[in-house]
Predicted model as a PDB file, atoms N, CA, C, CB and O in Angstrom, pLDDT in the B-factor column:
MODEL        1                                                                  
ATOM      1  N   MET A   1     114.989 126.797 173.682  1.00 61.00           N  
ATOM      2  CA  MET A   1     116.325 126.269 173.934  1.00 61.00           C  
ATOM      3  C   MET A   1     117.332 127.007 173.053  1.00 61.00           C  
ATOM      4  CB  MET A   1     116.377 124.738 173.669  1.00 61.00           C  
ATOM      5  O   MET A   1     117.102 127.158 171.853  1.00 61.00           O  
ATOM      6  N   PRO A   2     118.444 127.468 173.630  1.00 67.00           N  
ATOM      7  CA  PRO A   2     119.418 128.241 172.852  1.00 67.00           C  
ATOM      8  C   PRO A   2     120.160 127.370 171.837  1.00 67.00           C  
ATOM      9  CB  PRO A   2     120.423 128.910 173.787  1.00 67.00           C  
ATOM     10  O   PRO A   2     120.382 126.179 172.054  1.00 67.00           O  
ATOM     11  N   HIS A   3     120.529 127.992 170.739  1.00 84.00           N  
ATOM     12  CA  HIS A   3     121.330 127.319 169.728  1.00 84.00           C  
ATOM     13  C   HIS A   3     122.800 127.377 170.140  1.00 84.00           C  
ATOM     14  CB  HIS A   3     121.118 127.964 168.327  1.00 84.00           C  
ATOM     15  O   HIS A   3     123.257 128.373 170.701  1.00 84.00           O  
ATOM     16  N   LEU A   4     123.531 126.309 169.858  1.00 90.00           N  
ATOM     17  CA  LEU A   4     124.944 126.243 170.199  1.00 90.00           C  
ATOM     18  C   LEU A   4     125.792 126.256 168.936  1.00 90.00           C  
ATOM     19  CB  LEU A   4     125.244 124.991 171.033  1.00 90.00           C  
ATOM     20  O   LEU A   4     125.493 125.556 167.969  1.00 90.00           O  
ATOM     21  N   LYS A   5     126.843 127.052 168.954  1.00 93.00           N  
ATOM     22  CA  LYS A   5     127.851 127.065 167.898  1.00 93.00           C  
ATOM     23  C   LYS A   5     129.155 126.607 168.535  1.00 93.00           C  
ATOM     24  CB  LYS A   5     127.996 128.498 167.232  1.00 93.00           C  
ATOM     25  O   LYS A   5     129.388 126.859 169.717  1.00 93.00           O  
ATOM     26  N   TYR A   6     130.004 125.939 167.767  1.00 96.00           N  
ATOM     27  CA  TYR A   6     131.250 125.389 168.312  1.00 96.00           C  
ATOM     28  C   TYR A   6     132.454 125.946 167.561  1.00 96.00           C  
ATOM     29  CB  TYR A   6     131.242 123.849 168.237  1.00 96.00           C  
ATOM     30  O   TYR A   6     132.450 126.044 166.334  1.00 96.00           O  
ATOM     31  N   LEU A   7     133.486 126.310 168.324  1.00 97.00           N  
ATOM     32  CA  LEU A   7     134.719 126.847 167.759  1.00 97.00           C  
ATOM     33  C   LEU A   7     135.897 126.137 168.427  1.00 97.00           C  
ATOM     34  CB  LEU A   7     134.808 128.403 167.957  1.00 97.00           C  
ATOM     35  O   LEU A   7     136.101 126.257 169.635  1.00 97.00           O  
ATOM     36  N   ASP A   8     136.670 125.396 167.629  1.00 98.00           N  
ATOM     37  CA  ASP A   8     137.844 124.682 168.150  1.00 98.00           C  
ATOM     38  C   ASP A   8     139.077 125.537 167.879  1.00 98.00           C  
ATOM     39  CB  ASP A   8     137.990 123.254 167.494  1.00 98.00           C  
ATOM     40  O   ASP A   8     139.505 125.688 166.734  1.00 98.00           O  
ATOM     41  N   LEU A   9     139.641 126.093 168.947  1.00 97.00           N  
ATOM     42  CA  LEU A   9     140.802 126.974 168.817  1.00 97.00           C  
ATOM     43  C   LEU A   9     142.053 126.369 169.435  1.00 97.00           C  
ATOM     44  CB  LEU A   9     140.513 128.316 169.460  1.00 97.00           C  
ATOM     45  O   LEU A   9     143.000 127.088 169.756  1.00 97.00           O  
ATOM     46  N   LYS A  10     142.062 125.061 169.604  1.00 97.00           N  
ATOM     47  CA  LYS A  10     143.278 124.421 170.112  1.00 97.00           C  
ATOM     48  C   LYS A  10     144.372 124.597 169.062  1.00 97.00           C  
ATOM     49  CB  LYS A  10     143.037 122.894 170.437  1.00 97.00           C  
ATOM     50  O   LYS A  10     144.122 124.465 167.864  1.00 97.00           O  
ATOM     51  N   SER A  11     145.563 124.889 169.514  1.00 96.00           N  
ATOM     52  CA  SER A  11     146.743 125.128 168.659  1.00 96.00           C  
ATOM     53  C   SER A  11     146.682 126.440 167.882  1.00 96.00           C  
ATOM     54  CB  SER A  11     146.902 123.990 167.683  1.00 96.00           C  
ATOM     55  O   SER A  11     147.519 126.674 167.010  1.00 96.00           O  
ATOM     56  N   ILE A  12     145.709 127.298 168.179  1.00 95.00           N  
ATOM     57  CA  ILE A  12     145.637 128.620 167.552  1.00 95.00           C  
ATOM     58  C   ILE A  12     146.320 129.616 168.492  1.00 95.00           C  
ATOM     59  CB  ILE A  12     144.139 129.042 167.255  1.00 95.00           C  
ATOM     60  O   ILE A  12     145.924 129.727 169.653  1.00 95.00           O  
ATOM     61  N   PRO A  13     147.340 130.344 168.017  1.00 92.00           N  
ATOM     62  CA  PRO A  13     148.093 131.245 168.891  1.00 92.00           C  
ATOM     63  C   PRO A  13     147.341 132.538 169.217  1.00 92.00           C  
ATOM     64  CB  PRO A  13     149.415 131.583 168.248  1.00 92.00           C  
ATOM     65  O   PRO A  13     146.392 132.922 168.532  1.00 92.00           O  
ATOM     66  N   CYS A  14     147.795 133.188 170.276  1.00 91.00           N  
ATOM     67  CA  CYS A  14     147.309 134.519 170.634  1.00 91.00           C  
ATOM     68  C   CYS A  14     147.946 135.514 169.670  1.00 91.00           C  
ATOM     69  CB  CYS A  14     147.643 134.877 172.134  1.00 91.00           C  
ATOM     70  O   CYS A  14     149.075 135.272 169.243  1.00 91.00           O  
ATOM     71  N   PRO A  15     147.318 136.579 169.311  1.00 94.00           N  
ATOM     72  CA  PRO A  15     145.941 136.980 169.623  1.00 94.00           C  
ATOM     73  C   PRO A  15     144.926 136.494 168.597  1.00 94.00           C  
ATOM     74  CB  PRO A  15     145.860 138.479 169.727  1.00 94.00           C  
ATOM     75  O   PRO A  15     143.774 136.929 168.625  1.00 94.00           O  
ATOM     76  N   LEU A  16     145.320 135.608 167.698  1.00 97.00           N  
ATOM     77  CA  LEU A  16     144.401 135.132 166.664  1.00 97.00           C  
ATOM     78  C   LEU A  16     143.161 134.470 167.258  1.00 97.00           C  
ATOM     79  CB  LEU A  16     145.113 134.155 165.746  1.00 97.00           C  
ATOM     80  O   LEU A  16     142.062 134.618 166.723  1.00 97.00           O  
ATOM     81  N   ASN A  17     143.333 133.737 168.366  1.00 96.00           N  
ATOM     82  CA  ASN A  17     142.170 133.092 168.979  1.00 96.00           C  
ATOM     83  C   ASN A  17     141.166 134.125 169.503  1.00 96.00           C  
ATOM     84  CB  ASN A  17     142.619 132.171 170.122  1.00 96.00           C  
ATOM     85  O   ASN A  17     139.957 133.912 169.411  1.00 96.00           O  
ATOM     86  N   VAL A  18     141.654 135.232 170.046  1.00 96.00           N  
ATOM     87  CA  VAL A  18     140.782 136.304 170.536  1.00 96.00           C  
ATOM     88  C   VAL A  18     140.013 136.916 169.361  1.00 96.00           C  
ATOM     89  CB  VAL A  18     141.611 137.400 171.281  1.00 96.00           C  
ATOM     90  O   VAL A  18     138.813 137.168 169.467  1.00 96.00           O  
ATOM     91  N   VAL A  19     140.698 137.151 168.254  1.00 97.00           N  
ATOM     92  CA  VAL A  19     140.061 137.728 167.068  1.00 97.00           C  
ATOM     93  C   VAL A  19     138.983 136.783 166.542  1.00 97.00           C  
ATOM     94  CB  VAL A  19     141.112 138.017 165.966  1.00 97.00           C  
ATOM     95  O   VAL A  19     137.885 137.224 166.201  1.00 97.00           O  
ATOM     96  N   LYS A  20     139.285 135.494 166.474  1.00 97.00           N  
ATOM     97  CA  LYS A  20     138.309 134.516 165.969  1.00 97.00           C  
ATOM     98  C   LYS A  20     137.064 134.469 166.857  1.00 97.00           C  
ATOM     99  CB  LYS A  20     138.948 133.114 165.885  1.00 97.00           C  
ATOM    100  O   LYS A  20     135.950 134.335 166.351  1.00 97.00           O  
ATOM    101  N   ILE A  21     137.243 134.577 168.167  1.00 96.00           N  
ATOM    102  CA  ILE A  21     136.096 134.582 169.082  1.00 96.00           C  
ATOM    103  C   ILE A  21     135.264 135.836 168.873  1.00 96.00           C  
ATOM    104  CB  ILE A  21     136.564 134.490 170.550  1.00 96.00           C  
ATOM    105  O   ILE A  21     134.036 135.759 168.820  1.00 96.00           O  
ATOM    106  N   LYS A  22     135.912 136.991 168.754  1.00 95.00           N  
ATOM    107  CA  LYS A  22     135.171 138.239 168.525  1.00 95.00           C  
ATOM    108  C   LYS A  22     134.350 138.158 167.246  1.00 95.00           C  
ATOM    109  CB  LYS A  22     136.136 139.435 168.455  1.00 95.00           C  
ATOM    110  O   LYS A  22     133.188 138.562 167.227  1.00 95.00           O  
ATOM    111  N   LEU A  23     134.948 137.639 166.177  1.00 96.00           N  
ATOM    112  CA  LEU A  23     134.224 137.502 164.905  1.00 96.00           C  
ATOM    113  C   LEU A  23     133.047 136.534 165.047  1.00 96.00           C  
ATOM    114  CB  LEU A  23     135.179 137.014 163.791  1.00 96.00           C  
ATOM    115  O   LEU A  23     131.965 136.793 164.520  1.00 96.00           O  
ATOM    116  N   ALA A  24     133.251 135.439 165.744  1.00 95.00           N  
ATOM    117  CA  ALA A  24     132.170 134.469 165.943  1.00 95.00           C  
ATOM    118  C   ALA A  24     131.040 135.074 166.770  1.00 95.00           C  
ATOM    119  CB  ALA A  24     132.704 133.199 166.629  1.00 95.00           C  
ATOM    120  O   ALA A  24     129.866 134.832 166.489  1.00 95.00           O  
ATOM    121  N   LEU A  25     131.388 135.857 167.787  1.00 93.00           N  
ATOM    122  CA  LEU A  25     130.364 136.495 168.617  1.00 93.00           C  
ATOM    123  C   LEU A  25     129.553 137.508 167.817  1.00 93.00           C  
ATOM    124  CB  LEU A  25     131.008 137.179 169.823  1.00 93.00           C  
ATOM    125  O   LEU A  25     128.349 137.644 168.031  1.00 93.00           O  
ATOM    126  N   GLU A  26     130.197 138.212 166.907  1.00 93.00           N  
ATOM    127  CA  GLU A  26     129.487 139.190 166.077  1.00 93.00           C  
ATOM    128  C   GLU A  26     128.437 138.515 165.199  1.00 93.00           C  
ATOM    129  CB  GLU A  26     130.479 139.965 165.202  1.00 93.00           C  
ATOM    130  O   GLU A  26     127.431 139.137 164.856  1.00 93.00           O  
ATOM    131  N   LYS A  27     128.654 137.259 164.832  1.00 92.00           N  
ATOM    132  CA  LYS A  27     127.736 136.534 163.954  1.00 92.00           C  
ATOM    133  C   LYS A  27     126.596 135.847 164.708  1.00 92.00           C  
ATOM    134  CB  LYS A  27     128.501 135.509 163.162  1.00 92.00           C  
ATOM    135  O   LYS A  27     125.637 135.381 164.093  1.00 92.00           O  
ATOM    136  N   LEU A  28     126.701 135.783 166.035  1.00 89.00           N  
ATOM    137  CA  LEU A  28     125.665 135.106 166.810  1.00 89.00           C  
ATOM    138  C   LEU A  28     124.415 135.961 166.921  1.00 89.00           C  
ATOM    139  CB  LEU A  28     126.183 134.758 168.199  1.00 89.00           C  
ATOM    140  O   LEU A  28     124.482 137.188 166.987  1.00 89.00           O  
ATOM    141  N   SER A  29     123.280 135.291 166.941  1.00 85.00           N  
ATOM    142  CA  SER A  29     122.013 135.969 167.206  1.00 85.00           C  
ATOM    143  C   SER A  29     121.816 136.069 168.715  1.00 85.00           C  
ATOM    144  CB  SER A  29     120.817 135.217 166.536  1.00 85.00           C  
ATOM    145  O   SER A  29     122.541 135.446 169.491  1.00 85.00           O  
ATOM    146  N   THR A  30     120.835 136.854 169.114  1.00 80.00           N  
ATOM    147  CA  THR A  30     120.537 137.010 170.535  1.00 80.00           C  
ATOM    148  C   THR A  30     120.264 135.654 171.167  1.00 80.00           C  
ATOM    149  CB  THR A  30     119.334 137.949 170.741  1.00 80.00           C  
ATOM    150  O   THR A  30     119.542 134.824 170.614  1.00 80.00           O  
ATOM    151  N   ASN A  31     120.850 135.452 172.322  1.00 76.00           N  
ATOM    152  CA  ASN A  31     120.701 134.244 173.138  1.00 76.00           C  
ATOM    153  C   ASN A  31     121.282 132.978 172.506  1.00 76.00           C  
ATOM    154  CB  ASN A  31     119.256 134.021 173.426  1.00 76.00           C  
ATOM    155  O   ASN A  31     121.021 131.882 173.001  1.00 76.00           O  
ATOM    156  N   GLU A  32     122.050 133.094 171.442  1.00 86.00           N  
ATOM    157  CA  GLU A  32     122.803 131.945 170.956  1.00 86.00           C  
ATOM    158  C   GLU A  32     124.022 131.781 171.852  1.00 86.00           C  
ATOM    159  CB  GLU A  32     123.219 132.118 169.451  1.00 86.00           C  
ATOM    160  O   GLU A  32     124.494 132.743 172.458  1.00 86.00           O  
ATOM    161  N   GLN A  33     124.522 130.564 171.930  1.00 93.00           N  
ATOM    162  CA  GLN A  33     125.684 130.291 172.766  1.00 93.00           C  
ATOM    163  C   GLN A  33     126.823 129.772 171.912  1.00 93.00           C  
ATOM    164  CB  GLN A  33     125.339 129.283 173.873  1.00 93.00           C  
ATOM    165  O   GLN A  33     126.619 129.025 170.955  1.00 93.00           O  
ATOM    166  N   LEU A  34     128.020 130.181 172.276  1.00 96.00           N  
ATOM    167  CA  LEU A  34     129.226 129.772 171.576  1.00 96.00           C  
ATOM    168  C   LEU A  34     130.054 128.896 172.509  1.00 96.00           C  
ATOM    169  CB  LEU A  34     130.043 131.007 171.092  1.00 96.00           C  
ATOM    170  O   LEU A  34     130.405 129.312 173.613  1.00 96.00           O  
ATOM    171  N   ILE A  35     130.363 127.686 172.063  1.00 97.00           N  
ATOM    172  CA  ILE A  35     131.247 126.785 172.802  1.00 97.00           C  
ATOM    173  C   ILE A  35     132.631 126.925 172.185  1.00 97.00           C  
ATOM    174  CB  ILE A  35     130.737 125.282 172.756  1.00 97.00           C  
ATOM    175  O   ILE A  35     132.802 126.755 170.978  1.00 97.00           O  
ATOM    176  N   VAL A  36     133.623 127.237 173.025  1.00 98.00           N  
ATOM    177  CA  VAL A  36     134.992 127.442 172.550  1.00 98.00           C  
ATOM    178  C   VAL A  36     135.917 126.488 173.284  1.00 98.00           C  
ATOM    179  CB  VAL A  36     135.446 128.915 172.754  1.00 98.00           C  
ATOM    180  O   VAL A  36     135.859 126.365 174.507  1.00 98.00           O  
ATOM    181  N   GLU A  37     136.765 125.819 172.528  1.00 98.00           N  
ATOM    182  CA  GLU A  37     137.774 124.943 173.120  1.00 98.00           C  
ATOM    183  C   GLU A  37     139.132 125.534 172.775  1.00 98.00           C  
ATOM    184  CB  GLU A  37     137.640 123.455 172.603  1.00 98.00           C  
ATOM    185  O   GLU A  37     139.412 125.806 171.608  1.00 98.00           O  
ATOM    186  N   LEU A  38     139.989 125.737 173.793  1.00 97.00           N  
ATOM    187  CA  LEU A  38     141.292 126.342 173.558  1.00 97.00           C  
ATOM    188  C   LEU A  38     142.337 125.778 174.499  1.00 97.00           C  
ATOM    189  CB  LEU A  38     141.213 127.847 173.712  1.00 97.00           C  
ATOM    190  O   LEU A  38     142.021 125.156 175.513  1.00 97.00           O  
ATOM    191  N   ASP A  39     143.592 126.009 174.138  1.00 97.00           N  
ATOM    192  CA  ASP A  39     144.712 125.515 174.937  1.00 97.00           C  
ATOM    193  C   ASP A  39     144.784 126.239 176.268  1.00 97.00           C  
ATOM    194  CB  ASP A  39     146.029 125.678 174.178  1.00 97.00           C  
ATOM    195  O   ASP A  39     144.407 127.406 176.381  1.00 97.00           O  
ATOM    196  N   LYS A  40     145.279 125.524 177.278  1.00 96.00           N  
ATOM    197  CA  LYS A  40     145.519 126.143 178.581  1.00 96.00           C  
ATOM    198  C   LYS A  40     146.766 127.008 178.500  1.00 96.00           C  
ATOM    199  CB  LYS A  40     145.667 125.070 179.694  1.00 96.00           C  
ATOM    200  O   LYS A  40     147.527 126.936 177.535  1.00 96.00           O  
ATOM    201  N   GLY A  41     146.963 127.824 179.524  1.00 96.00           N  
ATOM    202  CA  GLY A  41     148.134 128.694 179.561  1.00 96.00           C  
ATOM    203  C   GLY A  41     147.799 130.062 179.001  1.00 96.00           C  
ATOM    204  O   GLY A  41     146.738 130.615 179.288  1.00 96.00           O  
ATOM    205  N   GLU A  42     148.706 130.608 178.199  1.00 95.00           N  
ATOM    206  CA  GLU A  42     148.523 131.955 177.660  1.00 95.00           C  
ATOM    207  C   GLU A  42     147.231 132.110 176.857  1.00 95.00           C  
ATOM    208  CB  GLU A  42     149.699 132.317 176.792  1.00 95.00           C  
ATOM    209  O   GLU A  42     146.534 133.107 177.047  1.00 95.00           O  
ATOM    210  N   PRO A  43     146.874 131.173 175.965  1.00 95.00           N  
ATOM    211  CA  PRO A  43     145.612 131.333 175.231  1.00 95.00           C  
ATOM    212  C   PRO A  43     144.404 131.429 176.166  1.00 95.00           C  
ATOM    213  CB  PRO A  43     145.420 130.169 174.266  1.00 95.00           C  
ATOM    214  O   PRO A  43     143.523 132.265 175.969  1.00 95.00           O  
ATOM    215  N   GLU A  44     144.371 130.576 177.171  1.00 96.00           N  
ATOM    216  CA  GLU A  44     143.274 130.597 178.148  1.00 96.00           C  
ATOM    217  C   GLU A  44     143.223 131.952 178.854  1.00 96.00           C  
ATOM    218  CB  GLU A  44     143.442 129.454 179.188  1.00 96.00           C  
ATOM    219  O   GLU A  44     142.161 132.565 178.960  1.00 96.00           O  
ATOM    220  N   GLU A  45     144.357 132.404 179.327  1.00 96.00           N  
ATOM    221  CA  GLU A  45     144.437 133.669 180.066  1.00 96.00           C  
ATOM    222  C   GLU A  45     144.003 134.851 179.197  1.00 96.00           C  
ATOM    223  CB  GLU A  45     145.867 133.894 180.581  1.00 96.00           C  
ATOM    224  O   GLU A  45     143.210 135.689 179.626  1.00 96.00           O  
ATOM    225  N   MET A  46     144.529 134.909 177.978  1.00 95.00           N  
ATOM    226  CA  MET A  46     144.201 136.026 177.072  1.00 95.00           C  
ATOM    227  C   MET A  46     142.712 136.050 176.725  1.00 95.00           C  
ATOM    228  CB  MET A  46     145.033 135.927 175.780  1.00 95.00           C  
ATOM    229  O   MET A  46     142.075 137.103 176.764  1.00 95.00           O  
ATOM    230  N   VAL A  47     142.169 134.888 176.387  1.00 96.00           N  
ATOM    231  CA  VAL A  47     140.759 134.820 175.981  1.00 96.00           C  
ATOM    232  C   VAL A  47     139.847 135.167 177.153  1.00 96.00           C  
ATOM    233  CB  VAL A  47     140.416 133.415 175.438  1.00 96.00           C  
ATOM    234  O   VAL A  47     138.929 135.973 176.994  1.00 96.00           O  
ATOM    235  N   LEU A  48     140.074 134.584 178.315  1.00 96.00           N  
ATOM    236  CA  LEU A  48     139.207 134.858 179.466  1.00 96.00           C  
ATOM    237  C   LEU A  48     139.281 136.320 179.889  1.00 96.00           C  
ATOM    238  CB  LEU A  48     139.589 133.961 180.641  1.00 96.00           C  
ATOM    239  O   LEU A  48     138.256 136.918 180.216  1.00 96.00           O  
ATOM    240  N   ASN A  49     140.475 136.903 179.887  1.00 97.00           N  
ATOM    241  CA  ASN A  49     140.603 138.327 180.222  1.00 97.00           C  
ATOM    242  C   ASN A  49     139.852 139.189 179.209  1.00 97.00           C  
ATOM    243  CB  ASN A  49     142.091 138.742 180.271  1.00 97.00           C  
ATOM    244  O   ASN A  49     139.182 140.153 179.581  1.00 97.00           O  
ATOM    245  N   ASN A  50     139.966 138.837 177.937  1.00 96.00           N  
ATOM    246  CA  ASN A  50     139.287 139.595 176.896  1.00 96.00           C  
ATOM    247  C   ASN A  50     137.770 139.479 177.032  1.00 96.00           C  
ATOM    248  CB  ASN A  50     139.731 139.114 175.514  1.00 96.00           C  
ATOM    249  O   ASN A  50     137.058 140.468 176.862  1.00 96.00           O  
ATOM    250  N   LEU A  51     137.275 138.290 177.336  1.00 95.00           N  
ATOM    251  CA  LEU A  51     135.831 138.117 177.520  1.00 95.00           C  
ATOM    252  C   LEU A  51     135.323 138.934 178.703  1.00 95.00           C  
ATOM    253  CB  LEU A  51     135.492 136.636 177.723  1.00 95.00           C  
ATOM    254  O   LEU A  51     134.232 139.501 178.654  1.00 95.00           O  
ATOM    255  N   ARG A  52     136.125 138.987 179.769  1.00 96.00           N  
ATOM    256  CA  ARG A  52     135.737 139.816 180.930  1.00 96.00           C  
ATOM    257  C   ARG A  52     135.681 141.294 180.543  1.00 96.00           C  
ATOM    258  CB  ARG A  52     136.733 139.612 182.104  1.00 96.00           C  
ATOM    259  O   ARG A  52     134.755 142.006 180.932  1.00 96.00           O  
ATOM    260  N   GLU A  53     136.669 141.750 179.782  1.00 95.00           N  
ATOM    261  CA  GLU A  53     136.688 143.141 179.329  1.00 95.00           C  
ATOM    262  C   GLU A  53     135.471 143.456 178.456  1.00 95.00           C  
ATOM    263  CB  GLU A  53     137.979 143.430 178.554  1.00 95.00           C  
ATOM    264  O   GLU A  53     134.939 144.565 178.505  1.00 95.00           O  
ATOM    265  N   MET A  54     135.038 142.488 177.664  1.00 92.00           N  
ATOM    266  CA  MET A  54     133.878 142.670 176.793  1.00 92.00           C  
ATOM    267  C   MET A  54     132.557 142.473 177.545  1.00 92.00           C  
ATOM    268  CB  MET A  54     133.955 141.702 175.619  1.00 92.00           C  
ATOM    269  O   MET A  54     131.477 142.616 176.972  1.00 92.00           O  
ATOM    270  N   ARG A  55     132.662 142.144 178.829  1.00 93.00           N  
ATOM    271  CA  ARG A  55     131.505 141.899 179.688  1.00 93.00           C  
ATOM    272  C   ARG A  55     130.620 140.772 179.157  1.00 93.00           C  
ATOM    273  CB  ARG A  55     130.685 143.170 179.830  1.00 93.00           C  
ATOM    274  O   ARG A  55     129.392 140.843 179.219  1.00 93.00           O  
ATOM    275  N   CYS A  56     131.264 139.741 178.638  1.00 92.00           N  
ATOM    276  CA  CYS A  56     130.549 138.555 178.168  1.00 92.00           C  
ATOM    277  C   CYS A  56     130.234 137.641 179.350  1.00 92.00           C  
ATOM    278  CB  CYS A  56     131.380 137.798 177.100  1.00 92.00           C  
ATOM    279  O   CYS A  56     131.009 137.543 180.301  1.00 92.00           O  
ATOM    280  N   VAL A  57     129.097 136.982 179.272  1.00 92.00           N  
ATOM    281  CA  VAL A  57     128.738 135.982 180.259  1.00 92.00           C  
ATOM    282  C   VAL A  57     129.276 134.651 179.752  1.00 92.00           C  
ATOM    283  CB  VAL A  57     127.183 135.930 180.502  1.00 92.00           C  
ATOM    284  O   VAL A  57     128.910 134.204 178.664  1.00 92.00           O  
ATOM    285  N   PHE A  58     130.149 134.012 180.542  1.00 95.00           N  
ATOM    286  CA  PHE A  58     130.732 132.741 180.121  1.00 95.00           C  
ATOM    287  C   PHE A  58     130.976 131.860 181.330  1.00 95.00           C  
ATOM    288  CB  PHE A  58     132.042 132.966 179.346  1.00 95.00           C  
ATOM    289  O   PHE A  58     131.060 132.328 182.466  1.00 95.00           O  
ATOM    290  N   LYS A  59     131.088 130.560 181.048  1.00 96.00           N  
ATOM    291  CA  LYS A  59     131.442 129.638 182.128  1.00 96.00           C  
ATOM    292  C   LYS A  59     132.251 128.490 181.554  1.00 96.00           C  
ATOM    293  CB  LYS A  59     130.175 129.108 182.854  1.00 96.00           C  
ATOM    294  O   LYS A  59     132.042 128.050 180.423  1.00 96.00           O  
ATOM    295  N   GLN A  60     133.176 128.023 182.366  1.00 96.00           N  
ATOM    296  CA  GLN A  60     134.009 126.892 181.974  1.00 96.00           C  
ATOM    297  C   GLN A  60     133.167 125.628 182.125  1.00 96.00           C  
ATOM    298  CB  GLN A  60     135.327 126.815 182.837  1.00 96.00           C  
ATOM    299  O   GLN A  60     132.547 125.412 183.166  1.00 96.00           O  
ATOM    300  N   ILE A  61     133.148 124.791 181.081  1.00 96.00           N  
ATOM    301  CA  ILE A  61     132.330 123.590 181.146  1.00 96.00           C  
ATOM    302  C   ILE A  61     133.152 122.305 181.124  1.00 96.00           C  
ATOM    303  CB  ILE A  61     131.357 123.582 180.007  1.00 96.00           C  
ATOM    304  O   ILE A  61     132.632 121.230 181.422  1.00 96.00           O  
ATOM    305  N   LYS A  62     134.436 122.411 180.771  1.00 96.00           N  
ATOM    306  CA  LYS A  62     135.285 121.225 180.745  1.00 96.00           C  
ATOM    307  C   LYS A  62     136.740 121.661 180.831  1.00 96.00           C  
ATOM    308  CB  LYS A  62     135.034 120.379 179.463  1.00 96.00           C  
ATOM    309  O   LYS A  62     137.105 122.735 180.354  1.00 96.00           O  
ATOM    310  N   GLU A  63     137.567 120.817 181.445  1.00 95.00           N  
ATOM    311  CA  GLU A  63     138.989 121.123 181.550  1.00 95.00           C  
ATOM    312  C   GLU A  63     139.767 119.812 181.610  1.00 95.00           C  
ATOM    313  CB  GLU A  63     139.286 122.008 182.802  1.00 95.00           C  
ATOM    314  O   GLU A  63     139.345 118.855 182.259  1.00 95.00           O  
ATOM    315  N   ASN A  64     140.908 119.784 180.925  1.00 96.00           N  
ATOM    316  CA  ASN A  64     141.848 118.684 181.081  1.00 96.00           C  
ATOM    317  C   ASN A  64     143.250 119.282 181.140  1.00 96.00           C  
ATOM    318  CB  ASN A  64     141.717 117.641 179.912  1.00 96.00           C  
ATOM    319  O   ASN A  64     143.392 120.499 181.261  1.00 96.00           O  
ATOM    320  N   GLU A  65     144.267 118.468 181.058  1.00 96.00           N  
ATOM    321  CA  GLU A  65     145.642 118.976 181.210  1.00 96.00           C  
ATOM    322  C   GLU A  65     146.056 119.932 180.102  1.00 96.00           C  
ATOM    323  CB  GLU A  65     146.612 117.824 181.252  1.00 96.00           C  
ATOM    324  O   GLU A  65     146.845 120.847 180.338  1.00 96.00           O  
ATOM    325  N   GLN A  66     145.534 119.731 178.890  1.00 97.00           N  
ATOM    326  CA  GLN A  66     145.974 120.540 177.756  1.00 97.00           C  
ATOM    327  C   GLN A  66     145.010 121.652 177.354  1.00 97.00           C  
ATOM    328  CB  GLN A  66     146.200 119.658 176.588  1.00 97.00           C  
ATOM    329  O   GLN A  66     145.443 122.656 176.788  1.00 97.00           O  
ATOM    330  N   SER A  67     143.709 121.499 177.634  1.00 97.00           N  
ATOM    331  CA  SER A  67     142.749 122.463 177.105  1.00 97.00           C  
ATOM    332  C   SER A  67     141.590 122.700 178.061  1.00 97.00           C  
ATOM    333  CB  SER A  67     142.221 121.990 175.770  1.00 97.00           C  
ATOM    334  O   SER A  67     141.387 121.972 179.033  1.00 97.00           O  
ATOM    335  N   ILE A  68     140.841 123.746 177.746  1.00 98.00           N  
ATOM    336  CA  ILE A  68     139.594 124.028 178.461  1.00 98.00           C  
ATOM    337  C   ILE A  68     138.511 124.253 177.424  1.00 98.00           C  
ATOM    338  CB  ILE A  68     139.736 125.273 179.414  1.00 98.00           C  
ATOM    339  O   ILE A  68     138.783 124.561 176.263  1.00 98.00           O  
ATOM    340  N   LYS A  69     137.271 124.089 177.875  1.00 98.00           N  
ATOM    341  CA  LYS A  69     136.124 124.359 177.018  1.00 98.00           C  
ATOM    342  C   LYS A  69     135.240 125.324 177.789  1.00 98.00           C  
ATOM    343  CB  LYS A  69     135.347 123.033 176.620  1.00 98.00           C  
ATOM    344  O   LYS A  69     134.930 125.091 178.957  1.00 98.00           O  
ATOM    345  N   ILE A  70     134.836 126.406 177.137  1.00 98.00           N  
ATOM    346  CA  ILE A  70     133.981 127.395 177.776  1.00 98.00           C  
ATOM    347  C   ILE A  70     132.726 127.612 176.928  1.00 98.00           C  
ATOM    348  CB  ILE A  70     134.743 128.729 177.982  1.00 98.00           C  
ATOM    349  O   ILE A  70     132.722 127.405 175.715  1.00 98.00           O  
ATOM    350  N   LYS A  71     131.669 128.033 177.611  1.00 96.00           N  
ATOM    351  CA  LYS A  71     130.411 128.370 176.941  1.00 96.00           C  
ATOM    352  C   LYS A  71     130.211 129.868 177.127  1.00 96.00           C  
ATOM    353  CB  LYS A  71     129.183 127.538 177.519  1.00 96.00           C  
ATOM    354  O   LYS A  71     130.269 130.373 178.248  1.00 96.00           O  
ATOM    355  N   ILE A  72     129.976 130.573 176.028  1.00 94.00           N  
ATOM    356  CA  ILE A  72     129.775 132.025 176.069  1.00 94.00           C  
ATOM    357  C   ILE A  72     128.349 132.307 175.614  1.00 94.00           C  
ATOM    358  CB  ILE A  72     130.823 132.784 175.164  1.00 94.00           C  
ATOM    359  O   ILE A  72     127.933 131.863 174.544  1.00 94.00           O  
ATOM    360  N   LEU A  73     127.601 133.049 176.433  1.00 85.00           N  
ATOM    361  CA  LEU A  73     126.241 133.426 176.097  1.00 85.00           C  
ATOM    362  C   LEU A  73     126.274 134.816 175.473  1.00 85.00           C  
ATOM    363  CB  LEU A  73     125.316 133.390 177.352  1.00 85.00           C  
ATOM    364  O   LEU A  73     126.792 135.763 176.066  1.00 85.00           O  
ATOM    365  N   HIS A  74     125.724 134.925 174.291  1.00 70.00           N  
ATOM    366  CA  HIS A  74     125.682 136.215 173.596  1.00 70.00           C  
ATOM    367  C   HIS A  74     124.340 136.865 173.922  1.00 70.00           C  
ATOM    368  CB  HIS A  74     125.876 136.045 172.032  1.00 70.00           C  
ATOM    369  O   HIS A  74     123.287 136.318 173.595  1.00 70.00           O  
ATOM    370  N   GLU A  75     124.378 138.035 174.569  1.00 67.00           N  
ATOM    371  CA  GLU A  75     123.143 138.639 175.083  1.00 67.00           C  
ATOM    372  C   GLU A  75     122.791 139.969 174.451  1.00 67.00           C  
ATOM    373  CB  GLU A  75     123.252 138.825 176.550  1.00 67.00           C  
ATOM    374  O   GLU A  75     122.098 140.763 175.086  1.00 67.00           O  
ATOM    375  N   ASN A  76     123.222 140.252 173.254  1.00 56.00           N  
ATOM    376  CA  ASN A  76     122.894 141.556 172.644  1.00 56.00           C  
ATOM    377  C   ASN A  76     121.448 141.653 172.260  1.00 56.00           C  
ATOM    378  CB  ASN A  76     123.747 141.804 171.425  1.00 56.00           C  
ATOM    379  O   ASN A  76     121.015 142.681 171.739  1.00 56.00           O  
TER     380      ASN A  76                                                      
ENDMDL                                                                          
END                                                                             
């Protein structure tokens, strides 16, 4: 069973949230998963676009009016 790490980035502005995710991903071991919660709008758009560029496997697991939660699988 994969280990889960959690990162709460609500109220963290762009591009700081992208940097924090990159740093967290660098610290993950193979097949560990990172759960990230962030604000909708620009933060959501920037982070998801960046994850696609990095070819990360991720999926949205929760959404409400203010935020989304995504799970990122680290496969190095």
